[in-house]
Structures are given as structure tokens and as C-alpha cells.
GUPASE-711261 format. One record per atom (N, C-alpha, C): residue in three letters; atom name; z, y, x. Coordinates in pm, 1 decimal. Layout:
<atoms>
ATOM   code   site          z          y          x
ATOM    ALA     CA          Z          Y          X
...
</atoms>
This chain:
<atoms>
ATOM   code   site          z          y          x
ATOM    MET      N      897.4    -3493.7     1711.7
ATOM    MET     CA      891.7    -3403.0     1598.9
ATOM    MET      C      961.6    -3462.6     1477.6
ATOM    LYS      N     1021.7    -3376.7     1399.6
ATOM    LYS     CA     1087.2    -3420.7     1277.0
ATOM    LYS      C      983.0    -3464.4     1174.6
ATOM    ILE      N     1018.6    -3561.0     1093.2
ATOM    ILE     CA      932.1    -3600.1      982.5
ATOM    ILE      C      929.3    -3485.0      882.7
ATOM    GLN      N      810.7    -3447.1      841.3
ATOM    GLN     CA      797.4    -3332.8      752.0
ATOM    GLN      C      828.5    -3371.7      608.4
ATOM    THR      N      906.7    -3286.6      543.2
ATOM    THR     CA      940.9    -3306.3      403.4
ATOM    THR      C      924.7    -3173.6      330.5
ATOM    TYR      N      950.9    -3176.2      202.3
ATOM    TYR     CA      945.9    -3052.9      123.8
ATOM    TYR      C     1042.7    -2949.1      179.4
ATOM    TYR      N     1157.7    -2995.0      226.1
ATOM    TYR     CA     1264.1    -2903.6      267.3
ATOM    TYR      C     1242.0    -2841.6      404.8
ATOM    ASN      N     1156.2    -2900.3      485.8
ATOM    ASN     CA     1135.4    -2842.7      619.2
ATOM    ASN      C      988.3    -2812.4      648.7
ATOM    HIS      N      903.6    -2806.9      546.7
ATOM    HIS     CA      760.1    -2788.1      571.2
ATOM    HIS      C      721.7    -2644.5      604.3
ATOM    ILE      N      804.5    -2548.5      566.9
ATOM    ILE     CA      775.0    -2408.3      598.2
ATOM    ILE      C      802.1    -2387.1      746.0
ATOM    ARG      N      706.6    -2322.6      811.9
ATOM    ARG     CA      719.6    -2304.3      955.8
ATOM    ARG      C      733.7    -2155.9      988.8
ATOM    PHE      N      839.9    -2124.6     1058.0
ATOM    PHE     CA      861.5    -1989.1     1105.5
ATOM    PHE      C      845.7    -1990.4     1257.3
ATOM    TYR      N      793.4    -1881.8     1307.8
ATOM    TYR     CA      786.8    -1863.7     1452.3
ATOM    TYR      C      906.5    -1777.6     1489.1
ATOM    THR      N     1012.7    -1842.3     1535.1
ATOM    THR     CA     1142.6    -1778.9     1554.7
ATOM    THR      C     1135.5    -1649.0     1635.0
ATOM    PRO      N     1069.0    -1646.5     1750.6
ATOM    PRO     CA     1066.4    -1519.7     1824.4
ATOM    PRO      C     1000.1    -1406.1     1745.4
ATOM    HIS      N      903.8    -1440.9     1665.9
ATOM    HIS     CA      829.4    -1340.0     1589.8
ATOM    HIS      C      905.9    -1294.7     1465.2
ATOM    HIS      N      949.7    -1390.9     1385.5
ATOM    HIS     CA     1011.5    -1359.3     1256.9
ATOM    HIS      C     1158.2    -1319.5     1265.7
ATOM    PHE      N     1231.4    -1378.6     1357.9
ATOM    PHE     CA     1376.4    -1358.8     1358.6
ATOM    PHE      C     1429.0    -1282.2     1479.7
ATOM    VAL      N     1342.9    -1249.7     1572.8
ATOM    VAL     CA     1385.3    -1170.3     1688.0
ATOM    VAL      C     1305.7    -1040.1     1693.6
ATOM    TYR      N     1175.1    -1052.0     1707.2
ATOM    TYR     CA     1090.0     -934.9     1727.0
ATOM    TYR      C     1098.2     -835.0     1611.7
ATOM    TYR      N     1071.4     -882.0     1489.7
ATOM    TYR     CA     1073.3     -789.7     1375.7
ATOM    TYR      C     1209.9     -726.8     1350.0
ATOM    PRO      N     1318.1     -803.0     1348.4
ATOM    PRO     CA     1447.8     -737.8     1325.8
ATOM    PRO      C     1482.8     -633.9     1432.8
ATOM    ILE      N     1457.1     -667.0     1557.8
ATOM    ILE     CA     1487.3     -570.7     1664.5
ATOM    ILE      C     1398.9     -447.3     1650.0
ATOM    LEU      N     1272.7     -468.4     1620.6
ATOM    LEU     CA     1180.2     -356.8     1603.5
ATOM    LEU      C     1222.0     -266.2     1487.6
ATOM    VAL      N     1265.3     -326.2     1378.7
ATOM    VAL     CA     1311.7     -247.3     1263.6
ATOM    VAL      C     1434.0     -164.4     1302.2
ATOM    LEU      N     1529.0     -226.2     1372.9
ATOM    LEU     CA     1648.5     -152.4     1414.9
ATOM    LEU      C     1612.2      -36.4     1507.2
ATOM    PHE      N     1524.6      -61.5     1603.4
ATOM    PHE     CA     1483.4       45.6     1694.8
ATOM    PHE      C     1407.7      156.0     1622.6
ATOM    LEU      N     1324.3      119.5     1527.4
ATOM    LEU     CA     1248.8      219.5     1452.2
ATOM    LEU      C     1344.0      306.2     1368.6
ATOM    ILE      N     1437.6      242.4     1301.7
ATOM    ILE     CA     1535.5      317.4     1221.5
ATOM    ILE      C     1616.9      410.8     1311.3
ATOM    ALA      N     1660.8      360.2     1426.5
ATOM    ALA     CA     1739.6      442.4     1518.9
ATOM    ALA      C     1657.4      559.8     1571.8
ATOM    SER      N     1533.5      535.7     1606.3
ATOM    SER     CA     1451.3      645.1     1661.0
ATOM    SER      C     1421.4      750.8     1555.1
ATOM    ILE      N     1401.0      708.6     1431.3
ATOM    ILE     CA     1381.1      806.1     1322.7
ATOM    ILE      C     1509.8      885.1     1299.3
ATOM    TYR      N     1622.0      816.5     1302.3
ATOM    TYR     CA     1751.1      884.1     1286.2
ATOM    TYR      C     1771.0      990.1     1394.7
ATOM    PHE      N     1746.1      951.3     1520.1
ATOM    PHE     CA     1763.3     1046.2     1630.9
ATOM    PHE      C     1660.3     1159.0     1625.1
ATOM    ALA      N     1542.4     1131.7     1574.9
ATOM    ALA     CA     1440.3     1236.1     1562.1
ATOM    ALA      C     1485.8     1343.1     1462.5
ATOM    LYS      N     1563.2     1302.7     1362.6
ATOM    LYS     CA     1609.3     1397.4     1260.6
ATOM    LYS      C     1741.1     1465.7     1298.8
ATOM    THR      N     1819.0     1403.5     1386.3
ATOM    THR     CA     1953.5     1456.7     1411.5
ATOM    THR      C     1971.9     1522.1     1548.1
ATOM    THR      N     1880.6     1505.7     1640.8
ATOM    THR     CA     1898.7     1564.7     1773.5
ATOM    THR      C     1829.7     1700.1     1782.7
ATOM    GLU      N     1864.6     1771.6     1886.9
ATOM    GLU     CA     1805.8     1903.7     1907.2
ATOM    GLU      C     1665.6     1895.1     1966.6
ATOM    ASP      N     1633.6     1783.0     2029.2
ATOM    ASP     CA     1500.8     1764.6     2088.8
ATOM    ASP      C     1432.7     1645.6     2019.5
ATOM    PRO      N     1377.1     1665.7     1901.1
ATOM    PRO     CA     1321.4     1553.4     1824.5
ATOM    PRO      C     1187.9     1501.5     1877.8
ATOM    LEU      N     1119.3     1579.8     1962.1
ATOM    LEU     CA      985.8     1541.6     2005.9
ATOM    LEU      C      983.7     1405.1     2075.1
ATOM    ILE      N     1076.4     1381.6     2163.8
ATOM    ILE     CA     1080.6     1253.4     2235.0
ATOM    ILE      C     1105.7     1138.8     2137.5
ATOM    TRP      N     1192.6     1162.7     2039.1
ATOM    TRP     CA     1223.6     1057.3     1942.6
ATOM    TRP      C     1107.1     1033.5     1846.3
ATOM    ILE      N     1034.1     1134.7     1814.5
ATOM    ILE     CA      912.7     1116.7     1733.0
ATOM    ILE      C      812.6     1031.7     1810.8
ATOM    PHE      N      799.0     1062.3     1939.8
ATOM    PHE     CA      710.1      984.1     2025.1
ATOM    PHE      C      754.1      837.7     2029.4
ATOM    ILE      N      883.0      813.9     2045.5
ATOM    ILE     CA      935.7      676.7     2047.7
ATOM    ILE      C      911.3      608.0     1913.1
ATOM    SER      N      929.0      679.9     1803.6
ATOM    SER     CA      903.0      623.9     1670.1
ATOM    SER      C      756.7      582.1     1656.9
ATOM    VAL      N      666.9      665.1     1707.8
ATOM    VAL     CA      523.5      631.9     1703.3
ATOM    VAL      C      496.7      503.3     1782.3
ATOM    ILE      N      563.7      489.0     1895.7
ATOM    ILE     CA      547.2      366.3     1975.1
ATOM    ILE      C      592.7      244.6     1894.6
ATOM    PHE      N      704.2      255.9     1825.0
ATOM    PHE     CA      753.0      143.0     1745.2
ATOM    PHE      C      657.8      111.3     1630.6
ATOM    VAL      N      600.9      212.9     1568.9
ATOM    VAL     CA      501.7      189.3     1463.4
ATOM    VAL      C      381.3      117.3     1522.2
ATOM    PHE      N      339.8      156.8     1642.2
ATOM    PHE     CA      229.8       89.6     1711.1
ATOM    PHE      C      263.8      -57.7     1735.6
ATOM    LEU      N      386.9      -85.5     1776.7
ATOM    LEU     CA      427.9     -224.1     1800.2
ATOM    LEU      C      426.6     -306.0     1670.8
ATOM    PHE      N      462.0     -243.3     1558.5
ATOM    PHE     CA      449.3     -311.1     1429.6
ATOM    PHE      C      303.8     -348.1     1403.2
ATOM    ALA      N      214.6     -253.1     1425.7
ATOM    ALA     CA       71.6     -278.4     1404.1
ATOM    ALA      C       22.8     -390.7     1494.2
ATOM    LEU      N       70.1     -392.2     1616.4
ATOM    LEU     CA       32.5     -497.7     1709.6
ATOM    LEU      C       78.3     -634.2     1659.7
ATOM    ALA      N      196.8     -638.5     1604.3
ATOM    ALA     CA      249.0     -764.7     1550.5
ATOM    ALA      C      164.8     -814.3     1434.4
ATOM    PHE      N      120.1     -722.4     1350.1
ATOM    PHE     CA       35.6     -763.7     1238.1
ATOM    PHE      C     -100.3     -812.7     1287.4
ATOM    MET      N     -148.9     -754.5     1395.6
ATOM    MET     CA     -275.2     -802.4     1451.5
ATOM    MET      C     -260.2     -943.9     1505.9
ATOM    LEU      N     -139.8     -976.6     1548.3
ATOM    LEU     CA     -114.2    -1111.2     1597.3
ATOM    LEU      C     -138.9    -1214.5     1487.6
ATOM    ARG      N     -119.2    -1172.2     1364.9
ATOM    ARG     CA     -144.9    -1262.0     1251.8
ATOM    ARG      C     -291.5    -1303.9     1248.3
ATOM    GLN      N     -382.6    -1218.1     1297.6
ATOM    GLN     CA     -524.6    -1253.1     1305.6
ATOM    GLN      C     -542.2    -1374.0     1396.6
ATOM    HIS      N     -464.8    -1377.9     1501.7
ATOM    HIS     CA     -470.8    -1492.3     1593.0
ATOM    HIS      C     -433.9    -1621.2     1519.0
ATOM    TYR      N     -332.4    -1614.1     1435.7
ATOM    TYR     CA     -293.1    -1731.6     1358.8
ATOM    TYR      C     -406.9    -1776.0     1266.4
ATOM    ALA      N     -472.9    -1679.7     1202.1
ATOM    ALA     CA     -583.8    -1712.6     1112.2
ATOM    ALA      C     -697.8    -1778.5     1188.0
ATOM    LEU      N     -729.7    -1728.3     1304.5
ATOM    LEU     CA     -838.6    -1786.8     1383.0
ATOM    LEU      C     -804.6    -1927.6     1431.2
ATOM    THR      N     -679.6    -1948.0     1468.0
ATOM    THR     CA     -637.2    -2081.6     1509.5
ATOM    THR      C     -651.8    -2180.4     1394.6
ATOM    LEU      N     -610.3    -2139.6     1276.8
ATOM    LEU     CA     -624.2    -2224.3     1159.0
ATOM    LEU      C     -771.4    -2248.5     1127.3
ATOM    GLN      N     -850.3    -2144.7     1137.6
ATOM    GLN     CA     -992.5    -2158.1     1108.2
ATOM    GLN      C    -1059.0    -2256.6     1204.7
ATOM    ASN      N    -1022.7    -2253.0     1330.8
ATOM    ASN     CA    -1078.7    -2346.5     1427.5
ATOM    ASN      C    -1041.0    -2490.1     1391.7
ATOM    ARG      N     -920.5    -2507.9     1344.1
ATOM    ARG     CA     -876.2    -2641.5     1301.8
ATOM    ARG      C     -958.4    -2689.9     1182.0
ATOM    ILE      N     -985.3    -2599.4     1089.3
ATOM    ILE     CA    -1063.8    -2635.0      971.3
ATOM    ILE      C    -1207.7    -2668.7     1009.1
ATOM    VAL      N    -1263.9    -2595.3     1104.7
ATOM    VAL     CA    -1400.1    -2625.2     1151.0
ATOM    VAL      C    -1405.9    -2765.4     1208.9
ATOM    ARG      N    -1306.3    -2802.5     1287.3
ATOM    ARG     CA    -1302.2    -2939.1     1342.4
ATOM    ARG      C    -1298.4    -3043.0     1230.2
ATOM    LEU      N    -1215.4    -3017.6     1129.7
ATOM    LEU     CA    -1206.7    -3111.1     1017.3
ATOM    LEU      C    -1339.3    -3118.1      941.3
ATOM    GLU      N    -1402.9    -3003.6      923.9
ATOM    GLU     CA    -1533.1    -2999.3      857.3
ATOM    GLU      C    -1634.7    -3083.2      933.9
ATOM    MET      N    -1636.7    -3069.0     1065.7
ATOM    MET     CA    -1732.3    -3144.9     1147.1
ATOM    MET      C    -1702.0    -3294.9     1140.9
ATOM    ARG      N    -1577.2    -3330.8     1141.3
ATOM    ARG     CA    -1540.5    -3472.7     1129.9
ATOM    ARG      C    -1588.6    -3529.0      996.7
ATOM    TYR      N    -1564.6    -3453.6      891.3
ATOM    TYR     CA    -1605.7    -3498.3      758.3
ATOM    TYR      C    -1757.5    -3509.8      746.7
ATOM    ARG      N    -1827.7    -3405.9      791.5
ATOM    ARG     CA    -1974.9    -3407.2      782.5
ATOM    ARG      C    -2033.4    -3522.1      862.3
ATOM    TYR      N    -1985.0    -3542.5      983.4
ATOM    TYR     CA    -2038.5    -3649.3     1067.8
ATOM    TYR      C    -2011.5    -3785.4     1004.1
ATOM    PHE      N    -1891.2    -3804.2      954.2
ATOM    PHE     CA    -1857.6    -3931.4      889.9
ATOM    PHE      C    -1942.1    -3952.7      764.1
ATOM    SER      N    -1962.6    -3847.0      685.7
ATOM    SER     CA    -2043.0    -3857.2      563.1
ATOM    SER      C    -2186.7    -3895.6      593.6
ATOM    LEU      N    -2237.6    -3845.6      703.7
ATOM    LEU     CA    -2377.6    -3871.0      738.3
ATOM    LEU      C    -2399.8    -4003.5      809.3
ATOM    THR      N    -2301.8    -4047.1      888.4
ATOM    THR     CA    -2322.5    -4166.9      970.9
ATOM    THR      C    -2231.2    -4283.9      937.0
ATOM    GLY      N    -2119.5    -4256.4      871.9
ATOM    GLY     CA    -2020.6    -4361.0      848.6
ATOM    GLY      C    -1937.5    -4389.0      973.1
ATOM    LYS      N    -1959.3    -4311.3     1079.2
ATOM    LYS     CA    -1884.8    -4327.1     1203.9
ATOM    LYS      C    -1792.8    -4207.4     1223.3
ATOM    ARG      N    -1690.5    -4228.6     1303.8
ATOM    ARG     CA    -1591.3    -4123.5     1326.9
ATOM    ARG      C    -1634.8    -4028.9     1438.4
ATOM    PHE      N    -1627.6    -3902.0     1411.1
ATOM    PHE     CA    -1659.1    -3796.4     1506.8
ATOM    PHE      C    -1557.1    -3795.2     1621.1
ATOM    GLU      N    -1433.7    -3834.8     1589.3
ATOM    GLU     CA    -1325.1    -3833.4     1686.8
ATOM    GLU      C    -1350.8    -3925.3     1805.4
ATOM    GLU      N    -1441.4    -4024.1     1789.2
ATOM    GLU     CA    -1467.6    -4119.0     1897.3
ATOM    GLU      C    -1526.8    -4049.7     2020.2
ATOM    PHE      N    -1597.3    -3940.0     2000.8
ATOM    PHE     CA    -1655.9    -3867.5     2113.6
ATOM    PHE      C    -1622.8    -3718.2     2111.8
ATOM    GLU      N    -1544.6    -3676.7     2016.8
ATOM    GLU     CA    -1509.5    -3534.9     2003.5
ATOM    GLU      C    -1446.4    -3478.6     2130.7
ATOM    TYR      N    -1371.4    -3560.1     2201.1
ATOM    TYR     CA    -1304.9    -3514.0     2323.2
ATOM    TYR      C    -1405.0    -3476.2     2432.6
ATOM    LYS      N    -1528.9    -3522.6     2421.3
ATOM    LYS     CA    -1632.4    -3490.2     2519.6
ATOM    LYS      C    -1694.9    -3353.0     2493.6
ATOM    LEU      N    -1668.9    -3297.5     2377.1
ATOM    LEU     CA    -1727.9    -3169.5     2338.4
ATOM    LEU      C    -1628.1    -3055.7     2355.9
ATOM    THR      N    -1678.6    -2941.4     2395.6
ATOM    THR     CA    -1592.9    -2823.1     2404.6
ATOM    THR      C    -1581.1    -2760.5     2265.8
ATOM    ASP      N    -1484.4    -2672.7     2250.1
ATOM    ASP     CA    -1470.6    -2599.9     2123.6
ATOM    ASP      C    -1598.7    -2523.0     2092.0
ATOM    ASP      N    -1654.3    -2459.7     2192.4
ATOM    ASP     CA    -1776.4    -2381.5     2175.1
ATOM    ASP      C    -1890.7    -2468.3     2121.0
ATOM    GLN      N    -1902.6    -2589.5     2170.8
ATOM    GLN     CA    -2007.1    -2680.5     2123.0
ATOM    GLN      C    -1983.0    -2723.3     1978.5
ATOM    ILE      N    -1858.8    -2756.0     1946.6
ATOM    ILE     CA    -1826.1    -2798.5     1810.3
ATOM    ILE      C    -1849.5    -2684.0     1712.1
ATOM    PHE      N    -1808.0    -2564.8     1749.9
ATOM    PHE     CA    -1825.0    -2450.1     1660.4
ATOM    PHE      C    -1972.2    -2416.6     1641.2
ATOM    ALA      N    -2053.5    -2439.4     1741.8
ATOM    ALA     CA    -2197.3    -2413.9     1729.7
ATOM    ALA      C    -2264.8    -2520.5     1642.7
ATOM    LEU      N    -2220.3    -2644.0     1653.3
ATOM    LEU     CA    -2279.9    -2752.5     1575.1
ATOM    LEU      C    -2263.2    -2732.7     1425.4
ATOM    ARG      N    -2162.3    -2660.9     1385.4
ATOM    ARG     CA    -2138.7    -2644.6     1242.0
ATOM    ARG      C    -2248.5    -2565.3     1173.4
ATOM    PHE      N    -2328.5    -2491.0     1248.7
ATOM    PHE     CA    -2436.5    -2413.1     1190.0
ATOM    PHE      C    -2562.2    -2496.9     1164.9
ATOM    ALA      N    -2561.7    -2619.9     1212.5
ATOM    ALA     CA    -2676.4    -2707.3     1190.6
ATOM    ALA      C    -2668.3    -2769.8     1051.9
ATOM    PRO      N    -2781.0    -2773.1      979.7
ATOM    PRO     CA    -2779.5    -2840.3      849.1
ATOM    PRO      C    -2767.7    -2991.7      870.2
ATOM    ASP      N    -2735.2    -3062.6      764.5
ATOM    ASP     CA    -2716.0    -3207.5      775.0
ATOM    ASP      C    -2837.0    -3278.0      836.3
ATOM    SER      N    -2956.4    -3233.6      802.5
ATOM    SER     CA    -3078.0    -3300.0      852.9
ATOM    SER      C    -3095.2    -3284.8     1004.2
ATOM    GLU      N    -3033.5    -3183.4     1063.6
ATOM    GLU     CA    -3047.4    -3160.6     1207.8
ATOM    GLU      C    -2922.3    -3199.1     1286.5
ATOM    LEU      N    -2814.6    -3225.3     1218.1
ATOM    LEU     CA    -2686.1    -3243.0     1285.5
ATOM    LEU      C    -2683.1    -3364.3     1378.5
ATOM    ILE      N    -2722.8    -3481.8     1329.6
ATOM    ILE     CA    -2709.0    -3604.2     1408.9
ATOM    ILE      C    -2793.9    -3599.0     1535.8
ATOM    PRO      N    -2923.3    -3563.8     1526.4
ATOM    PRO     CA    -3001.6    -3554.3     1651.2
ATOM    PRO      C    -2945.8    -3449.0     1747.6
ATOM    LEU      N    -2893.4    -3341.4     1692.1
ATOM    LEU     CA    -2837.6    -3235.6     1775.8
ATOM    LEU      C    -2710.4    -3282.4     1846.5
ATOM    VAL      N    -2626.0    -3355.3     1777.1
ATOM    VAL     CA    -2504.7    -3410.2     1838.7
ATOM    VAL      C    -2543.2    -3502.5     1953.6
ATOM    GLU      N    -2641.9    -3587.5     1930.5
ATOM    GLU     CA    -2687.1    -3679.9     2036.6
ATOM    GLU      C    -2740.4    -3602.4     2156.4
ATOM    ASP      N    -2815.6    -3495.6     2130.2
ATOM    ASP     CA    -2869.0    -3412.9     2237.6
ATOM    ASP      C    -2756.8    -3343.1     2315.6
ATOM    VAL      N    -2657.0    -3296.9     2244.6
ATOM    VAL     CA    -2543.4    -3230.2     2309.8
ATOM    VAL      C    -2468.7    -3328.1     2398.6
ATOM    LEU      N    -2446.8    -3448.6     2349.0
ATOM    LEU     CA    -2375.7    -3548.6     2428.4
ATOM    LEU      C    -2456.8    -3590.5     2551.1
ATOM    LYS      N    -2587.0    -3598.5     2536.0
ATOM    LYS     CA    -2673.8    -3641.7     2645.8
ATOM    LYS      C    -2693.3    -3531.4     2749.8
ATOM    ASN      N    -2716.5    -3407.5     2703.7
ATOM    ASN     CA    -2753.8    -3298.5     2794.5
ATOM    ASN      C    -2646.6    -3191.7     2813.7
ATOM    ASN      N    -2532.2    -3210.2     2751.3
ATOM    ASN     CA    -2420.4    -3116.4     2762.0
ATOM    ASN      C    -2465.5    -2971.4     2737.8
ATOM    LEU      N    -2530.7    -2948.4     2624.3
ATOM    LEU     CA    -2580.9    -2815.2     2589.6
ATOM    LEU      C    -2465.5    -2717.9     2566.8
ATOM    SER      N    -2486.8    -2593.7     2599.6
ATOM    SER     CA    -2386.0    -2490.4     2572.6
ATOM    SER      C    -2388.7    -2455.5     2424.1
ATOM    GLY      N    -2286.2    -2386.8     2378.7
ATOM    GLY     CA    -2281.5    -2343.9     2238.7
ATOM    GLY      C    -2400.1    -2256.1     2202.8
ATOM    ASP      N    -2437.2    -2166.6     2292.9
ATOM    ASP     CA    -2550.4    -2077.9     2268.5
ATOM    ASP      C    -2681.6    -2157.0     2260.5
ATOM    SER      N    -2696.7    -2256.0     2347.5
ATOM    SER     CA    -2817.0    -2340.3     2344.5
ATOM    SER      C    -2825.4    -2421.1     2215.4
ATOM    ILE      N    -2711.7    -2467.1     2168.9
ATOM    ILE     CA    -2708.0    -2542.5     2043.3
ATOM    ILE      C    -2755.2    -2453.4     1928.9
ATOM    LYS      N    -2702.6    -2332.5     1924.1
ATOM    LYS     CA    -2740.8    -2239.3     1817.2
ATOM    LYS      C    -2889.7    -2207.7     1821.6
ATOM    LYS      N    -2944.9    -2193.6     1940.0
ATOM    LYS     CA    -3087.3    -2164.1     1954.1
ATOM    LYS      C    -3173.9    -2284.0     1914.1
ATOM    ALA      N    -3119.9    -2404.4     1926.7
ATOM    ALA     CA    -3194.7    -2525.3     1892.6
ATOM    ALA      C    -3198.7    -2551.8     1742.3
ATOM    ILE      N    -3115.0    -2486.9     1667.2
ATOM    ILE     CA    -3109.9    -2507.6     1522.2
ATOM    ILE      C    -3231.3    -2441.3     1457.9
ATOM    VAL      N    -3305.8    -2518.6     1380.7
ATOM    VAL     CA    -3426.4    -2466.5     1315.9
ATOM    VAL      C    -3391.9    -2398.9     1184.5
ATOM    HIS      N    -3316.4    -2466.5     1100.4
ATOM    HIS     CA    -3276.9    -2411.9      969.3
ATOM    HIS      C    -3126.9    -2383.3      972.7
ATOM    TRP      N    -3094.5    -2259.0      993.8
ATOM    TRP     CA    -2956.1    -2215.8     1013.3
ATOM    TRP      C    -2873.4    -2235.4      886.8
ATOM    LYS      N    -2755.0    -2294.5      900.6
ATOM    LYS     CA    -2659.6    -2310.9      790.6
ATOM    LYS      C    -2555.1    -2201.1      807.8
ATOM    ALA      N    -2570.2    -2094.2      733.1
ATOM    ALA     CA    -2486.9    -1974.8      753.0
ATOM    ALA      C    -2341.6    -1997.8      711.7
ATOM    ASP      N    -2254.3    -1920.0      775.3
ATOM    ASP     CA    -2112.6    -1919.7      740.5
ATOM    ASP      C    -2072.3    -1775.4      710.3
ATOM    TYR      N    -2059.4    -1745.9      582.8
ATOM    TYR     CA    -2026.5    -1609.3      541.5
ATOM    TYR      C    -1877.1    -1589.9      517.9
ATOM    HIS      N    -1796.7    -1693.3      546.7
ATOM    HIS     CA    -1653.7    -1685.9      518.5
ATOM    HIS      C    -1568.3    -1685.6      645.0
ATOM    ARG      N    -1628.6    -1671.0      760.7
ATOM    ARG     CA    -1552.4    -1671.8      885.4
ATOM    ARG      C    -1464.7    -1547.1      894.8
ATOM    VAL      N    -1344.0    -1565.4      944.5
ATOM    VAL     CA    -1249.2    -1453.5      958.2
ATOM    VAL      C    -1296.5    -1361.7     1068.8
</atoms>
């Protein structure tokens, strides 16, 4: 990977930003044009609706990006909380935990987190079991 600098820190997803959207825009413009200029506009209106649907689908894909980022932030939050409470690195055993387990552990308050982590490592509890074991729920009202 290239070393990141100010000049290359912006990340574009080439197929999405420079292929999919431009082609979709061209097809949408063409289908609208043909819908207005041909004798049988119904088929072209239908095609235009399909292209609008594909635009909507692309925007929904952005939700996937947000969730991926959010999962990364949850991992960082858990690393920070564990280190703050124990002085030890969460990364030393993080690879033994599934995403579901890590995401469930974040709902545990600080007073319950360490014993719960030990229990998860010992008994390989599922995410649902972890959530049920939490006595005082630490709510997350900002999840996407």
C-alpha cells in the first residue's frame, strides 16, 4: 500500500464512482430522451424507472459503507475500554472473538465488562448469550 499523505488520503471506489454512476447517468438521460422522442414511450418510461431504481440501490449501498465504518469504530471502542479498565491490550485475544461477540460486549457497562470478557473467552458465549448476561445494559442510541 502507498504511504498515505494529504494528497492521496481521499478514497474513491473506482467501480462505483467512476464507472457505475457515469454509465447510469448516461443510460438514464438516453432513456428519458427516447421516452420523449419515440412513438412508443411506454417502454422507455419503464426503462427510465429501472435506472432510477438502480440509482436508489446505489445510494443504499452507502449504508453498507456506514455499517462497515461503524463496526470498525466499535472495535476501537472495545480496545480503548478494555485498555482503560485493565491496562492490557484487547488485541492480544481479540482474534479469538467473533464480530458478534465483540459487538455484544459493547453493551456491558465497565463494571461488568472484564468478568464478561473472561466468561466469553472461557465458554465461547454467543452474542445473544452475552447480551442476556448483561445486568445493567449500556444503551447505544447512535447506531446506524
